[in-house]
DSSP file (Angstrom, degrees, kcal/mol; ACC not computed):
  #  RESIDUE AA STRUCTURE BP1 BP2  ACC     N-H-->O    O-->H-N    N-H-->O    O-->H-N    TCO  KAPPA ALPHA  PHI   PSI    X-CA   Y-CA   Z-CA
    1    1 A M     >        0   0    0      0, 0.0     4,-2.7     0, 0.0     5,-0.2   0.000 360.0 360.0 360.0 -37.8   31.0  -28.1  255.4
    2    2 A R  H  >  +     0   0    0      1,-0.2     4,-2.4     2,-0.2     5,-0.2   0.913 360.0  47.1 -60.9 -42.4   30.3  -29.0  251.8
    3    3 A R  H  > S+     0   0    0      2,-0.2     4,-2.5     1,-0.2    -1,-0.2   0.890 111.7  50.7 -67.3 -38.0   27.9  -26.1  251.4
    4    4 A L  H  > S+     0   0    0      2,-0.2     4,-2.5     1,-0.2    -2,-0.2   0.919 111.2  48.2 -65.0 -42.9   30.4  -23.7  253.0
    5    5 A R  H  X S+     0   0    0     -4,-2.7     4,-2.2     2,-0.2    -2,-0.2   0.913 112.5  49.0 -61.8 -43.0   33.1  -24.9  250.7
    6    6 A A  H  X S+     0   0    0     -4,-2.4     4,-2.2    -5,-0.2    -2,-0.2   0.898 110.7  51.0 -63.8 -39.5   30.8  -24.5  247.7
    7    7 A L  H  X S+     0   0    0     -4,-2.5     4,-2.0     2,-0.2    -2,-0.2   0.914 109.5  49.3 -65.0 -42.5   29.8  -21.0  248.9
    8    8 A I  H  X S+     0   0    0     -4,-2.5     4,-1.0     1,-0.2    -1,-0.2   0.885 109.6  52.9 -63.8 -37.1   33.5  -20.0  249.2
    9    9 A A  H >< S+     0   0    0     -4,-2.2     3,-0.6     1,-0.2     4,-0.2   0.909 107.4  51.3 -62.8 -41.2   34.0  -21.3  245.7
   10   10 A V  H >< S+     0   0    0     -4,-2.2     3,-1.9     1,-0.2    -1,-0.2   0.884 102.2  61.2 -62.2 -37.6   31.2  -19.2  244.5
   11   11 A V  H 3< S+     0   0    0     -4,-2.0    -1,-0.2     1,-0.3    -2,-0.2   0.827  96.7  60.7 -58.7 -31.0   32.8  -16.2  246.1
   12   12 A A  T << S+     0   0    0     -4,-1.0     2,-0.4    -3,-0.6    22,-0.4   0.527 104.8  53.0 -77.4  -2.9   35.8  -16.6  243.9
   13   13 A V  S <  S+     0   0    0     -3,-1.9    17,-0.2    20,-0.3   113,-0.1  -0.994  71.5  86.0-131.6 130.0   33.8  -16.2  240.8
   14   14 A A        +     0   0    0     15,-0.9     2,-0.3    -2,-0.4   112,-0.2   0.412  42.5  92.2 175.6 -31.9   31.5  -13.3  239.8
   15   15 A T        -     0   0    0     14,-0.5    -1,-0.3    13,-0.1    18,-0.2  -0.626  67.7-112.9 -89.5 143.3   32.1   -9.9  238.2
   16   16 A T        +     0   0    0     -2,-0.3     2,-0.3    16,-0.1    -1,-0.1  -0.351  36.9 178.2 -72.3 152.1   31.8   -9.5  234.5
   17   17 A A        -     0   0    0      8,-0.2     2,-0.3    -2,-0.0    12,-0.2  -0.973  28.3-109.4-148.2 158.4   34.9   -8.7  232.4
   18   18 A C        +     0   0    0     -2,-0.3     2,-0.3    10,-0.1     4,-0.0  -0.698  40.1 162.5 -93.1 145.0   35.7   -8.2  228.8
   19   19 A G        -     0   0    0     -2,-0.3     6,-0.1     1,-0.1     4,-0.0  -0.948  50.3-105.0-151.4 169.5   37.7  -10.7  226.8
   20   20 A A  S    S+     0   0    0     -2,-0.3     2,-0.3     2,-0.0    -1,-0.1   0.800 102.5  16.2 -70.4 -29.4   38.3  -11.6  223.2
   21   21 A S  S  > S-     0   0    0      1,-0.1     4,-2.5    -3,-0.0     5,-0.2  -0.835  86.2 -99.9-135.7 172.4   36.1  -14.7  223.3
   22   22 A E  H  > S+     0   0    0     -2,-0.3     4,-2.6     1,-0.2     5,-0.2   0.910 124.5  52.5 -61.5 -40.9   33.4  -16.2  225.6
   23   23 A E  H  > S+     0   0    0      1,-0.2     4,-2.5     2,-0.2    -1,-0.2   0.915 109.5  49.3 -61.2 -42.0   36.0  -18.5  227.2
   24   24 A D  H  > S+     0   0    0      2,-0.2     4,-2.8     1,-0.2    -2,-0.2   0.908 110.3  50.9 -62.2 -41.8   38.2  -15.4  227.8
   25   25 A R  H  X S+     0   0    0     -4,-2.5     4,-2.1     2,-0.2    -2,-0.2   0.922 111.7  46.9 -62.8 -44.5   35.3  -13.6  229.4
   26   26 A V  H  X S+     0   0    0     -4,-2.6     4,-2.1     2,-0.2    -2,-0.2   0.929 113.7  48.4 -62.6 -45.0   34.4  -16.5  231.7
   27   27 A Q  H  X S+     0   0    0     -4,-2.5     4,-2.4     1,-0.2     5,-0.2   0.906 109.8  52.1 -62.2 -42.7   38.1  -16.8  232.7
   28   28 A D  H  X S+     0   0    0     -4,-2.8     4,-2.8     1,-0.2     5,-0.3   0.892 107.5  53.0 -60.8 -40.3   38.3  -13.1  233.3
   29   29 A V  H  X S+     0   0    0     -4,-2.1     4,-2.1     1,-0.2   -15,-0.9   0.941 110.0  48.0 -59.8 -47.9   35.3  -13.3  235.6
   30   30 A A  H  X S+     0   0    0     -4,-2.1     4,-1.5   -17,-0.2    -2,-0.2   0.929 115.8  42.5 -60.5 -47.7   36.8  -16.1  237.6
   31   31 A L  H  X S+     0   0    0     -4,-2.4     4,-1.7     1,-0.2    -1,-0.2   0.908 113.8  50.8 -69.3 -42.2   40.2  -14.4  238.1
   32   32 A E  H  X S+     0   0    0     -4,-2.8     4,-2.4    -5,-0.2    -1,-0.2   0.878 110.0  51.1 -62.5 -37.2   38.7  -10.9  238.8
   33   33 A N  H  X S+     0   0    0     -4,-2.1     4,-2.3    -5,-0.3   -20,-0.3   0.799 102.6  57.3 -77.4 -26.8   36.5  -12.3  241.4
   34   34 A S  H  X S+     0   0    0     -4,-1.5     4,-2.1   -22,-0.4    -1,-0.2   0.932 111.5  45.2 -60.3 -44.0   39.2  -14.1  243.2
   35   35 A Q  H  X S+     0   0    0     -4,-1.7     4,-2.6     2,-0.2    -2,-0.2   0.897 109.6  54.3 -67.1 -39.8   40.8  -10.7  243.5
   36   36 A A  H  X>S+     0   0    0     -4,-2.4     5,-2.6     1,-0.2     4,-0.8   0.905 108.6  49.8 -60.2 -41.1   37.5   -9.1  244.6
   37   37 A F  H ><5S+     0   0    0     -4,-2.3     3,-0.8     1,-0.2    -1,-0.2   0.935 111.8  47.4 -62.8 -46.0   37.2  -11.6  247.4
   38   38 A L  H 3<5S+     0   0    0     -4,-2.1    -2,-0.2     1,-0.2    -1,-0.2   0.886 113.3  49.0 -61.3 -38.6   40.8  -11.0  248.5
   39   39 A D  H 3<5S-     0   0    0     -4,-2.6    -1,-0.2    -5,-0.1    -2,-0.2   0.564 114.1-117.4 -79.2  -8.6   40.1   -7.2  248.4
   40   40 A G  T <<5 +     0   0    0     -3,-0.8     2,-1.6    -4,-0.8     3,-0.3   0.728  63.8 146.7  80.1  21.7   36.9   -7.5  250.3
   41   41 A R     >< +     0   0    0     -5,-2.6     4,-1.1     1,-0.2     3,-0.3  -0.511  12.2 156.2 -89.1  69.0   34.7   -6.2  247.5
   42   42 A M  H  >  +     0   0    0     -2,-1.6     4,-2.4     1,-0.2    -1,-0.2   0.805  62.8  61.5 -71.3 -31.4   31.7   -8.4  248.5
   43   43 A Q  H  > S+     0   0    0     -3,-0.3     4,-2.3     1,-0.2    -1,-0.2   0.899 101.8  54.7 -62.0 -38.0   29.0   -6.3  247.0
   44   44 A D  H  > S+     0   0    0     -3,-0.3     4,-0.9     1,-0.2    -1,-0.2   0.907 108.4  49.4 -58.9 -41.5   30.6   -6.9  243.6
   45   45 A L  H >< S+     0   0    0     -4,-1.1     3,-0.6     1,-0.2     4,-0.2   0.928 112.4  46.2 -64.7 -45.4   30.4  -10.6  244.2
   46   46 A C  H >< S+     0   0    0     -4,-2.4     3,-1.3     1,-0.2    -1,-0.2   0.863 105.6  60.3 -67.2 -35.9   26.8  -10.6  245.2
   47   47 A E  H 3< S+     0   0    0     -4,-2.3    -1,-0.2     1,-0.3    -2,-0.2   0.760 104.3  49.0 -66.8 -24.7   25.7   -8.4  242.3
   48   48 A V  T << S+     0   0    0     -4,-0.9    78,-1.4    -3,-0.6    -1,-0.3   0.364  87.4 102.6-100.9   7.4   26.9  -10.8  239.7
   49   49 A M  B <  S-a  126   0A   0     -3,-1.3    78,-0.2    76,-0.2    68,-0.0  -0.545  84.6-100.8 -77.2 153.3   25.2  -13.9  241.1
   50   50 A T     >  -     0   0    0     76,-2.6     4,-2.6    -2,-0.2     5,-0.2  -0.362  35.1-110.2 -63.9 158.6   22.0  -15.1  239.5
   51   51 A E  H  > S+     0   0    0      1,-0.2     4,-2.3     2,-0.2     5,-0.2   0.900 121.0  53.2 -59.4 -40.8   18.9  -14.0  241.5
   52   52 A T  H  > S+     0   0    0      1,-0.2     4,-1.9     2,-0.2    -1,-0.2   0.905 110.5  47.4 -60.2 -42.2   18.4  -17.7  242.4
   53   53 A S  H  > S+     0   0    0     73,-0.2     4,-2.4     2,-0.2    -2,-0.2   0.910 109.3  52.4 -66.9 -43.1   21.9  -17.9  243.8
   54   54 A R  H  X S+     0   0    0     -4,-2.6     4,-2.3     1,-0.2    -1,-0.2   0.906 110.0  49.4 -60.0 -41.8   21.7  -14.6  245.7
   55   55 A Q  H  X S+     0   0    0     -4,-2.3     4,-2.3     2,-0.2    -1,-0.2   0.889 108.9  52.5 -65.1 -38.9   18.5  -15.9  247.4
   56   56 A A  H  X S+     0   0    0     -4,-1.9     4,-1.6     2,-0.2    -2,-0.2   0.904 110.5  47.9 -62.7 -41.1   20.2  -19.2  248.3
   57   57 A V  H  X S+     0   0    0     -4,-2.4     4,-1.7     2,-0.2    -2,-0.2   0.919 110.6  51.1 -64.7 -43.8   23.1  -17.3  249.9
   58   58 A I  H  < S+     0   0    0     -4,-2.3    -2,-0.2     1,-0.2    -1,-0.2   0.880 108.8  51.9 -62.2 -38.6   20.6  -15.1  251.8
   59   59 A E  H  < S+     0   0    0     -4,-2.3     4,-0.4     1,-0.2    -1,-0.2   0.851 112.9  45.1 -66.5 -33.6   18.8  -18.2  253.1
   60   60 A L  H  X S+     0   0    0     -4,-1.6     4,-1.5     1,-0.2     3,-0.4   0.752  92.8  85.6 -77.8 -25.3   22.1  -19.7  254.3
   61   61 A A  T ><>S+     0   0    0     -4,-1.7     5,-3.1     1,-0.2     3,-0.6   0.859  87.3  47.0 -50.9 -51.7   23.3  -16.4  255.9
   62   62 A P  G >45S+     0   0    0      0, 0.0     3,-1.3     0, 0.0    -1,-0.2   0.895 110.8  52.8 -61.2 -38.4   21.6  -16.7  259.3
   63   63 A A  G 345S+     0   0    0     -3,-0.4    -2,-0.2    -4,-0.4    -3,-0.1   0.794 113.0  44.8 -66.5 -26.8   22.8  -20.4  259.8
   64   64 A L  G <<5S-     0   0    0     -4,-1.5    -1,-0.3    -3,-0.6    -3,-0.1   0.263 118.2-110.2-100.9  10.9   26.3  -19.3  259.1
   65   65 A G  T < 5S+     0   0    0     -3,-1.3    -2,-0.1    -4,-0.2    -4,-0.1   0.820  79.8 127.3  70.7  30.8   26.2  -16.3  261.3
   66   66 A G    > < -     0   0    0     -5,-3.1     3,-0.5     1,-0.4    10,-0.2   0.201  64.6-118.1-110.5  17.6   26.3  -13.9  258.4
   67   67 A G  T 3   -     0   0    0     -6,-0.3    -1,-0.4     1,-0.2    -3,-0.1  -0.512  49.2 -57.0  84.4-153.9   23.4  -11.5  258.9
   68   68 A K  T 3  S+     0   0    0     -2,-0.2     2,-0.3    -7,-0.1    -1,-0.2   0.151 106.3  65.0-121.0  17.9   20.5  -11.2  256.5
   69   69 A S  S <> S-     0   0    0     -3,-0.5     4,-2.2     1,-0.1     5,-0.2  -0.944  78.9-117.8-138.5 160.9   22.1  -10.2  253.2
   70   70 A C  H  > S+     0   0    0     -2,-0.3     4,-2.6     1,-0.2     5,-0.2   0.940 116.5  49.5 -59.3 -49.0   24.4  -11.6  250.7
   71   71 A R  H  > S+     0   0    0      1,-0.2     4,-2.7     2,-0.2     5,-0.2   0.912 109.6  51.2 -59.9 -44.1   27.0   -8.9  251.3
   72   72 A A  H  > S+     0   0    0      1,-0.2     4,-2.3     2,-0.2    -1,-0.2   0.906 111.4  47.7 -61.7 -41.9   26.8   -9.4  255.1
   73   73 A L  H  X S+     0   0    0     -4,-2.2     4,-2.9     2,-0.2     5,-0.2   0.939 112.3  48.6 -65.0 -45.5   27.4  -13.2  254.8
   74   74 A M  H  X S+     0   0    0     -4,-2.6     4,-2.6     1,-0.2    -2,-0.2   0.905 112.5  48.5 -62.1 -41.0   30.3  -12.7  252.4
   75   75 A E  H  X S+     0   0    0     -4,-2.7     4,-2.4    -5,-0.2    -1,-0.2   0.898 111.8  50.5 -64.7 -39.6   31.9  -10.1  254.7
   76   76 A N  H  X S+     0   0    0     -4,-2.3     4,-1.3    -5,-0.2    -2,-0.2   0.935 112.4  45.8 -62.6 -47.3   31.4  -12.5  257.6
   77   77 A L  H  X S+     0   0    0     -4,-2.9     4,-0.6     1,-0.2     3,-0.4   0.923 113.9  48.6 -62.5 -44.3   33.0  -15.4  255.8
   78   78 A R  H >< S+     0   0    0     -4,-2.6     3,-1.1     1,-0.2    -1,-0.2   0.897 108.9  54.2 -62.8 -40.2   35.9  -13.2  254.6
   79   79 A G  H 3< S+     0   0    0     -4,-2.4    -1,-0.2     1,-0.2    -2,-0.2   0.759 104.1  55.5 -66.1 -25.5   36.4  -11.9  258.1
   80   80 A R  H 3< S+     0   0    0     -4,-1.3     2,-0.4    -3,-0.4    -1,-0.2   0.604  90.1  94.0 -80.8 -12.3   36.7  -15.4  259.4
   81   81 A M    <<  -     0   0    0     -3,-1.1     2,-0.1    -4,-0.6    -3,-0.0  -0.676  64.5-147.4 -91.4 132.7   39.5  -16.4  257.1
   82   82 A S     >  -     0   0    0     -2,-0.4     4,-2.1     1,-0.1     5,-0.2  -0.318  35.7 -98.0 -82.9 172.9   43.2  -16.0  258.1
   83   83 A D  H  > S+     0   0    0      1,-0.2     4,-1.4     2,-0.2    -1,-0.1   0.856 127.9  54.9 -59.2 -34.7   46.0  -15.1  255.7
   84   84 A V  H  4 S+     0   0    0      2,-0.2    -1,-0.2     1,-0.2     3,-0.2   0.908 107.9  48.2 -65.3 -41.8   46.7  -18.8  255.5
   85   85 A D  H  4 S+     0   0    0      1,-0.2     4,-0.4     2,-0.1    -2,-0.2   0.872 114.3  46.9 -64.2 -36.7   43.1  -19.5  254.5
   86   86 A L  H >X S+     0   0    0     -4,-2.1     4,-1.5     1,-0.2     3,-0.6   0.697  89.0  85.7 -80.2 -20.3   43.3  -16.8  251.9
   87   87 A A  H 3X S+     0   0    0     -4,-1.4     4,-0.6     1,-0.2     3,-0.4   0.880  87.7  50.8 -52.9 -45.7   46.6  -17.8  250.4
   88   88 A P  H >4 S+     0   0    0      0, 0.0     3,-1.2     0, 0.0    -1,-0.2   0.871 105.0  57.7 -62.7 -33.4   45.1  -20.4  248.0
   89   89 A V  H X4 S+     0   0    0     -3,-0.6     3,-1.2    -4,-0.4    -2,-0.2   0.879 103.0  54.3 -61.8 -36.4   42.6  -17.8  246.7
   90   90 A D  H 3< S+     0   0    0     -4,-1.5    -1,-0.3    -3,-0.4    -3,-0.1   0.649 107.8  51.8 -70.1 -14.8   45.6  -15.6  245.7
   91   91 A E  T << S+     0   0    0     -3,-1.2    -1,-0.2    -4,-0.6    -2,-0.2   0.201  76.0 145.0-107.6  14.4   47.0  -18.5  243.7
   92   92 A V    <   +     0   0    0     -3,-1.2     2,-0.4   -61,-0.1    -3,-0.1  -0.313  21.3 178.7 -60.5 129.8   43.9  -19.3  241.6
   93   93 A Q        -     0   0    0     -2,-0.0    16,-1.5     0, 0.0     2,-0.4  -1.000  30.0-122.2-130.2 132.7   44.8  -20.5  238.1
   94   94 A I  E     +B  108   0A   0     -2,-0.4    14,-0.3    14,-0.2     3,-0.1  -0.608  27.8 179.1 -76.0 126.6   42.1  -21.5  235.6
   95   95 A M  E     -     0   0A   0     12,-2.8     2,-0.3    -2,-0.4    13,-0.2   0.784  64.5  -4.2 -96.7 -34.8   42.7  -25.0  234.4
   96   96 A A  E     -B  107   0A   0     11,-2.0    11,-2.8     2,-0.0     2,-0.4  -0.981  49.9-161.0-160.4 146.3   39.7  -25.4  232.1
   97   97 A V  E     -B  106   0A   0     -2,-0.3     2,-0.5     9,-0.2     9,-0.2  -0.998  10.9-171.5-129.3 126.8   36.6  -23.6  230.9
   98   98 A T  E     -B  105   0A   0      7,-2.4     7,-2.8    -2,-0.4     2,-0.5  -0.983   4.2-168.7-119.8 124.8   33.8  -25.5  229.2
   99   99 A I  E     +B  104   0A   0     -2,-0.5     2,-0.4     5,-0.2     5,-0.2  -0.955  11.9 173.2-117.3 128.7   31.0  -23.6  227.6
  100  100 A R  E >   -B  103   0A   0      3,-2.9     3,-1.6    -2,-0.5     2,-0.3  -0.905  66.2 -58.9-131.5 103.3   27.7  -25.1  226.4
  101  101 A G  T 3  S-     0   0    0     -2,-0.4    -1,-0.0     1,-0.3     0, 0.0  -0.457 122.0 -10.7  64.2-122.1   25.2  -22.6  225.3
  102  102 A D  T 3  S+     0   0    0     -2,-0.3    17,-2.7    -3,-0.1     2,-0.4   0.143 122.1  84.9 -97.2  18.6   24.5  -20.2  228.2
  103  103 A T  E <   -BC 100 118A   0     -3,-1.6    -3,-2.9    15,-0.2     2,-0.4  -0.968  53.5-174.0-122.6 137.1   26.3  -22.4  230.8
  104  104 A A  E     -BC  99 117A   0     13,-2.6    13,-2.9    -2,-0.4     2,-0.5  -0.988  10.3-155.8-128.7 140.2   30.0  -22.3  231.6
  105  105 A I  E     -BC  98 116A   0     -7,-2.8    -7,-2.4    -2,-0.4     2,-0.5  -0.969  10.5-161.7-114.2 127.6   31.9  -24.6  233.9
  106  106 A V  E     -BC  97 115A   0      9,-2.9     9,-2.2    -2,-0.5     2,-0.5  -0.939   5.0-171.0-112.5 126.5   35.2  -23.3  235.4
  107  107 A R  E     +B   96   0A   0    -11,-2.8   -12,-2.8    -2,-0.5   -11,-2.0  -0.963  14.3 170.0-113.7 132.7   37.8  -25.7  236.8
  108  108 A D  E     -B   94   0A   0      3,-0.5   -14,-0.2    -2,-0.5   -16,-0.1  -0.709  46.4-101.8-130.9-175.3   40.7  -24.2  238.7
  109  109 A N  S    S+     0   0    0    -16,-1.5   -15,-0.1    -2,-0.2     3,-0.1   0.415 111.4  38.1 -89.5   1.7   43.6  -25.4  240.9
  110  110 A V  S    S+     0   0    0    -17,-0.2     2,-0.3     1,-0.2    -1,-0.1   0.777  99.4  63.4-117.7 -50.0   42.0  -24.3  244.2
  111  111 A F        -     0   0    0   -102,-0.1    -3,-0.5   -23,-0.1    -1,-0.2  -0.604  60.4-147.4 -97.6 143.6   38.3  -24.9  244.4
  112  112 A N  S    S+     0   0    0     -2,-0.3     2,-0.2  -107,-0.1  -103,-0.1  -0.944  76.6  45.1-144.2 124.4   36.3  -28.0  244.3
  113  113 A P  S    S-     0   0    0      0, 0.0    -2,-0.0     0, 0.0     0, 0.0   0.399 100.4-106.6 -76.3 178.0   33.5  -28.4  243.2
  114  114 A T        -     0   0    0     -2,-0.2     2,-0.4     1,-0.1    -7,-0.2  -0.211  33.2-109.2 -67.3 165.3   33.8  -26.6  239.9
  115  115 A I  E     -C  106   0A   0     -9,-2.2    -9,-2.9    -4,-0.1     2,-0.5  -0.842  26.0-153.1-102.1 133.9   32.1  -23.3  239.4
  116  116 A E  E     -CD 105 127A   0     11,-0.5    11,-2.8    -2,-0.4     2,-0.3  -0.906  10.8-171.6-108.3 133.6   29.1  -22.9  237.2
  117  117 A L  E     -CD 104 126A   0    -13,-2.9   -13,-2.6    -2,-0.5     2,-0.4  -0.917   7.2-155.8-119.6 149.6   28.2  -19.7  235.5
  118  118 A R  E     -CD 103 125A   0      7,-3.3     7,-2.8    -2,-0.3     2,-0.6  -0.977  18.1-128.2-123.8 139.0   25.0  -18.8  233.5
  119  119 A K  E     + D   0 124A   0    -17,-2.7     2,-0.4    -2,-0.4     5,-0.2  -0.773  33.8 173.4 -88.3 120.8   24.8  -16.2  230.9
  120  120 A Q  E >   - D   0 123A   0      3,-3.1     3,-2.0    -2,-0.6    -2,-0.0  -0.995  67.4 -11.2-131.9 126.8   21.9  -13.8  231.6
  121  121 A A  T 3  S-     0   0    0     -2,-0.4    -1,-0.1     1,-0.3     3,-0.1   0.866 130.5 -53.7  52.2  39.8   21.2  -10.7  229.6
  122  122 A G  T 3  S+     0   0    0      1,-0.2     2,-0.4    -3,-0.0    -1,-0.3   0.437 119.1 104.4  81.3  -0.3   24.6  -11.0  227.9
  123  123 A E  E <  S- D   0 120A   0     -3,-2.0    -3,-3.1  -107,-0.1     2,-0.4  -0.907  71.6-121.7-117.7 142.0   26.5  -11.2  231.2
  124  124 A W  E     - D   0 119A   0     -2,-0.4     2,-0.3    -5,-0.2    -5,-0.2  -0.698  36.0-176.9 -80.9 129.1   28.1  -14.2  232.9
  125  125 A R  E     - D   0 118A   0     -7,-2.8    -7,-3.3    -2,-0.4     2,-0.3  -0.947  28.6-105.8-129.1 148.0   26.7  -14.8  236.4
  126  126 A V  E     -aD  49 117A   0    -78,-1.4   -76,-2.6    -2,-0.3     2,-0.7  -0.519  22.8-151.5 -75.4 134.6   27.5  -17.3  239.1
  127  127 A E  E     - D   0 116A   0    -11,-2.8   -11,-0.5    -2,-0.3     3,-0.1  -0.928  18.0-137.4-106.3 108.7   25.0  -20.1  239.7
  128  128 A F        -     0   0    0     -2,-0.7  -121,-0.1   -78,-0.1   -72,-0.0  -0.435  26.8-108.3 -66.4 134.4   25.3  -21.2  243.3
  129  129 A P        -     0   0    0      0, 0.0    -1,-0.1     0, 0.0  -119,-0.0  -0.332  34.2-119.0 -65.0 145.6   25.2  -25.0  243.7
  130  130 A G              0   0    0      1,-0.1   -77,-0.0    -3,-0.1    -3,-0.0  -0.061 360.0 360.0 -73.6-179.7   22.1  -26.5  245.2
  131  131 A P              0   0    0      0, 0.0    -1,-0.1     0, 0.0  -128,-0.1   0.494 360.0 360.0 -64.4 360.0   21.8  -28.5  248.4
């Protein structure tokens, strides 16, 4: 259950966005990706994960009944969620962003654990939590 919760948290964070500062950019990524998850734009979510994170999701996919790809797993997870399950995602508010070098930690009012992003090639990407 912990891994599934962490995976859902990762889903809420992922596409790059422009902002006035690095903190704004990280915050924009988090908010945009909550919306992407609600809208079912799972490919967008998978594309902005780090390669290591994408591979971790793909490895989990069969165990969670999600097929053999990141997108398939995300679509499967999204499809299993009722409107009641999705309601908190629609209410995400960023509470804090901490940036240290190429790592950002996002804390919000919905997901626990926090979300970690890594800056790669100038873009913020989601780092899926380990086991």
